[in-house]
N, C-alpha and C positions, 0 to 999 in steps of 0.2 A: 268202161275203163277192163283193165283185164293184164295182172300181171303174167309175166314172163321173166324166168332165170335159166343164166347156164350155169351147172351143176359141175361138181368133175368129182362127183362121191362115185368112185367104180361098182358096176352092178355085177353081179358073180352072180352067170349064166344055166351054170350047173346048181339042182339039187344038193344042199345042204353043203354047198359049200362056204369057207367064212374065212371071215380075214379081220387081222388084229391088228388096231391100229391106233396112233396114240392120238393126243390134243390138235393135232395138225390135219384131219380125217374131218373133222368136226368145223373148222373157218380155218385149215389153209394159210397160215399165215405165222411166221416166223417170230413176231414183235408180240404173237399172243401166248400165253399159259394158261392151265387149268389143274382143277388138282388129279385129275382123273388118272389111274392108274396105266402108266403106256402100254402094258398086256390088257386093257379094255378088248375084250371081244366083243366085235360089234356081225349082227347076223343078218343076212337078206336073202332068203329064203322065200322063193318064190311070193312075193309079193309083202313081205315081213322085216324087216326094221326094228332091229333093237338101237337103240345108240343114247346112253347113258353121260352127261354131261355135265358138268358142274362148274365154278366159280371161273368168268374169263374176264379177263382185261386186257384194251390193245390202245396203242396212241396215235390223239387224234388223226392224225394224218395217214393212216394205213384202213385199205380198203382191205374189206372180204376178197383176196382174189380167186378164191378156189369154189367157195362156199353158193359165190354171184358175182361174175362179172357187168351183168346190169341188169335192170329192171325198168320197166317200162309202159307206157300205154300202147293199145294196138288197138284202141277206139274204133280206127277205120275199117279196118277185115272186115271184112264178111263172111257168114259164117257159110252164107252158099257155097264160097269159093273154096271153104276147106272140107264142109263134110257130106257123104255122099248122098246122093237125093231121096233115101230109105229115112236115115238120120232127121234128116230135115222135115219129112215129112209125120218122121215118129216126134220129133217136137213141135210141132204144129199142133198135133193131136190132142198133144199134154197140155197145150198152154190153152184149148178149150176145151177141156174138159180139167176146168178150173174150182168153180166153187160150186162144193154139195150140199147137201141138204146133209142135216146132220140128227143123228136119233141116238144120242146117246143112254135111252134108254135101252133100246135094244144092243147094247156094246156085248162084242162076244169077241169072245179071244182068239186070236190067230196063230199066233207062235209066239217062245220066247227063246232065249238066252242064258243058259241056266250051268251049264258044264264048264263057260269058259271062265264064271268068275267064281269059281269056286271049286279051281285048283289046289288054290289054299283055302287055310280057315281062316285068315288075317282079313279078307277084301270085302271092301266095303263100296260099292255105287254112290257116284256121288251127280247125277244128272245126265240127262241125255238129249242132244237137238241134232234134229231135220237139216239135213246140207240146204242151202239155198231151191235147189233144184228138184231135190225129194228121191235122188234118187240113191242117198244111203244116211246111216243117224250115226251120230257121233257121241259117244258113251265117255268117261269120266268115272277113276275108282280111286280108293287111296293107297292100290300099289304103285300108282305113279303111273299106270297106263294109260294109252287112248287107244279105244278101239273104235273101228272103221263097218260096221256091219251094211251090207247091201241091202235092198229092197225086191223081199225075196221078185222076181219074176212074174209070179201068178198073180200078182199082188196092181200090176199096170193095169190101170184102163176097163177094171172092175166097177160096174154097177151095181152088184151087190154083192152079200155075200153068204154062200151059203152054212145053215147055221150047226154048229159042230162039226163045222170042216177045219179041223187042224195041221199046218203043218210043221213041215220036219224042222228042226232046232238048229237057231240060230250060229252060225257059226262068224268069227271077225275074218274081213277080206282083207287089215291091215292094224297093223298094232305099233305103237311108237309109245318109246319110253320118257320119259323124264328124269331127271338125278334126284328130285324131291319132292314132296309134297307140292298138287298140283293146285295152282290159287285161280285160272280163271282158262278159260281158252272160248273159241268161236271160228267160225267159218265164214271164209271172204265173204261180202255180201253178194260178189256179182260169179258165183261159184256154180259152172255150168258142164257137167262131165263131155259133150260136147264139144267143149275148151280143153285139156288137158292142163294147159297152161293157167289157169283160173282156177286148177281143184287144190284149194290150200286151205292152208286153216294155223290159225297161232294160237300159240298156249303158255303160259308165264305159271316158272314155280321157284319155290323156294331157292334162294340163291343164284338167281339162273338169271343172265338178260333174257327178253323176250324171244321166243324161236317162231318163225314161220316155216310150218312143214309141206310136203309136197303131200297129197293127198290120195296120190297113183300109186308112189313109188317108197312111201315113207320118208325119205329125204329131206336132211335141212338147210333148206334155199335160204335161209340168212339169219340175223340177226339186228333185234333194236336193244341197244343197251342204254341205257338211264345211271347216271352217274349218281354220289351222294355225296357233302359236304369235302369226306377224305377221298375222293375220284376211287370208289368202290364201286364194283357196282352194285345197284339195288333191284331187287327183284317188285316189279308192278301187283300188284293185288286184285287189279281189276283190266277187263279188254275190254274196248266194244268198236267198229270198223264204224265210220261215218255208210251212211246207205248209196255213195257213189264208189266205195272203196278204193278212195284217195288218203283221208287220214284215218290212223290209227290213235283212241283216244287212249291214256291209261291214266290206274287208277293206283296214287300213292298217300302217305300220309301227310292229310293239309295241299295238297296237290295232285294238278292231273299233266300229265306231261305226254304232247302230242306229236307223232312221229308223219312224217313224208311217207306213206306205204312203198315210193317210188323209190327213196330213199333211207336205205336199211345202215345202221352204225350206232352214234352215239346224237345226230344232232337233232335234237329237237325242241320244242315249242313248251317252257316250260311256264306253269300258270297258277301263282299259291292264290287260292280262296282264302287263306286265312287277312291277306292285303284289302282292306276296304277302306273306304271312309266310314262306315257306319258299322259296330257293333254288330248290328241285327241281320246284317249279312254277308256277315264273316262265317264261312263253315270250318269246324277241324275235325279231324282223326282220319282213321285210316280210311279210303273210299273204297269200298264193299262194291260198287255195282256204275255202270254207266249206261246208259242210251241215247239215241240219239231218234230225235223226234222223224220217223220217216216220210210225213208227207212235209214237215218243214225242217229239211237241214241242217238250216241256221240255230237251229234250239235243241240243246242236250239236255240232259238230267245228269245229276251225280249222286249218289248215295252216302251216307258214313253209317259207320258204325257207332256212330254220335245220335244218331236216332232223327239228323236231320236232310233233308231231300232240296238240293243246290238248284234252279231253272238258270244257266246263262246261255249269253245268243253269241253268234258269231258277228263278224272276225275277231274280235278281241276279246271275248270272253266274257262279257261286260253279265252282271248278275240279274237275274230278274226279277227274283225273288227267295224267297225259302219256307221251306214248306216245312212241319211241327207237327205230329200229329202220333206218331208211332211209339208204342212203348218197347219196342227193342230195336237191338240196330240195325238198320236198314241192309236187306241181302240181295234183292230183288228188286229191278223195275223195266216195264216194257209198257209201251205207246202203243195201243188200239193202233190199228191198220188204217185207216183212217188220220189219225194223230192229233184228234181232239180230247183225248183221254188219254190219262196217266195212271197206272197202275202200282202199287208200290207196298209191299211187303215185308216182316221184320222176323228178327229169330227171335224165337219163344214167343214172339206175339201171333195171336190167334186172328188177329183181322188187317185182309185189302184192305185198301184206301184208293176209291178212283176217284183222282180228282182231276177237274173240269180246268184244259190248257186254254181254255175264249175265253174265262173267268180267271186267272190265279187267285190259289188259296181256297177255291170252293168245293167243297168234296159233293160228286155226285151222290155216291153209295159206298157203303164198304159191305163186305162179308164177312161170316165166322169160318174159319177153318180151324182142325186139329193140329198146334202146334208144338208139341214140346221136347223140342230135342234147339241146340244151338246151330246145328246146322243148317243149310240154306235149302229151302224148300222152294222150289220152280212154280209157276203158273202158266198158263200161253192162254191165248186168243184165237178161237178160231179167225180164216179169214174173213169173215163178211162181219169181223166185229159185234158179232152176237152172245157167242156164249165167252164164258171165262172159266176153264179148269186147272184144278189145283190139285194136290196130292194132303193126304193128311196123316198125323203119325200112326193114325190106327191102322192104315192099308186101304183103308177107302178112296177112292178121286169122286170127290163133287165137282157138280156144275150150275154155273147160275146163268140166265137168262137177262142180259144185262139190258133185252128191250125193256124189261119190268118199272125200272126206271122214270120211262115215259109216261106209263099212267099211276106212278106215284105223284101225291101230292106233300109230301116234306117234304124239307130241305133238304134233310139226309135220312136218309133211307137205307137199314141196314136190309138185304135183299135175302131171301130163302132159298136155298138152292132148288132148282126143277127136278133134278136126281141125283142119286152118288149109286154108288158100286162096290164093290169087295173084289179090288183091282191084287193087292198083295197080301201075307199073313205079316210083314212089315210097315213102313214106314217108308211111305211112296216122296222120295225124296226128286225126281225126277217128272220132267210133264212137259211134250212137245207134243204137236197135234201138225199132222203135217199139212201143206200147201196146197195140191193137191188134188189128195183124194182122205175120202173119209177115214183118218185111221191115227189110232192115238198112239202114243210110245208111251211107256210110265218103265222109273226105273226105281229100286228098291234097295232099304238096306238104311242099317244105325249099326255102330257100337253099342252094346249092350255090356251093363256091368250088371257081374254076380256073382254074392258071396263063394270061396271055393267049397268044397265039401269036406279036404282031404286036410284043410289049416287052418289056422283062426280066422272066427269071424270076421276080423280089418281087412282078411284080403280076398284081392277081387280078381275074377278071371274076365278077360273079352269075349264073347261069342258072338256069333251072328244069325238068327233066323230066319231070314232069305234074301240074297243078293240074287239080282236077276233082272234080265230087260224082257219086256212085252212090248208086242204090238195086238192094239183091239184093233176091231170094225168097229166102226159107231155110225155109221147108214145104215142102208138098207137092206135086211135081212131075208134071205130066200129062205123056206123051208123045205124040207128033207125030203125029197118025191116018195 
């Protein structure tokens, strides 16, 4: 399934050309309104777009006529009919160049993006995610801007990396500004740069609906809107696509809502997690993260700030079990690529727990990491389901070999890290492993509170130790000649 959308946002062909629009630029409908100033400035300069948006409301019967005229499946379109032969050949090479031998002990920095996040003093990164096709990486920061960085061409189809070789600093190819604090974001799972229609991502932010953005132009394709009991737009706290991309799962307080990706607007299915015949199966609180099993798409898990993890099944969202064991609110969930393991982590919780999906409630192992912050601390799993990688508050990256559990005899084992290295001088909150090449992306930054020297001891200032994105080679290293 591939998304397609017709948009009427006007592109400006000349560099530096700026157009002032009002609320109609974002949603193209006289029945809608938002609180943005009619003189709000929207810049479209050579691949960059900044669109600031706020609360939007709309009548049930009105369809977004300008931002999207239709959204449809194009499963039957052959890539061979659309792409030149050399692109098809390159795509075939990419697919055959999939699983790599990882050598995290030989980690070597490739490049970084530092200046982009230090233009202002109050910017802190909040994670990074490789695109499904591996051609670019998406970052989030507390200046409410999503940035897309392209994979340097020097890294394509590399079997090894020369020790000490550093590439020029990364610069964003695209920037998209949200109107408030960004709660969550994710790529469309079938995204492929060979088909621009599939290049899109979703984000949710404070007091705003869910936005579907074009990853090439930064244009707003459409919105998915949830409403509360008084018919006000309610922001989702978490997002996740189904592996096929047909469904968009969105987390709210005590409930999740499921949108059909092809049907933007307010129509959705609401599943109240508090409504269960048994109190032991009721899940409450803000739904902070959602993950769908890649091998069994009918199973999805939901994490809550009340420290619970719910396992549910389609088609009607019946609860299979409720997993408890964390000391902090759940902030990140991830299935292993083979779908047999579920890993979970919480805020100010040093433990990452691995659950056996084949035997619900069984803990295969746990690992310890340094988490001394309430922010979301990501971890990731290599495509071969072997290594678990996580950042730490102290700036280190830790790696665990999950095959060790097969040699363990205890029912519940605390695995020791097989290697670790210092990646940043500050908290490593973002971890993302490339799906085709042995490349690791790390994002750092957190807000530090310190006493002001010029004022009383009770006053505090916010400062940032290090805020940057780094790419690491974690495969074979070629020595300098």
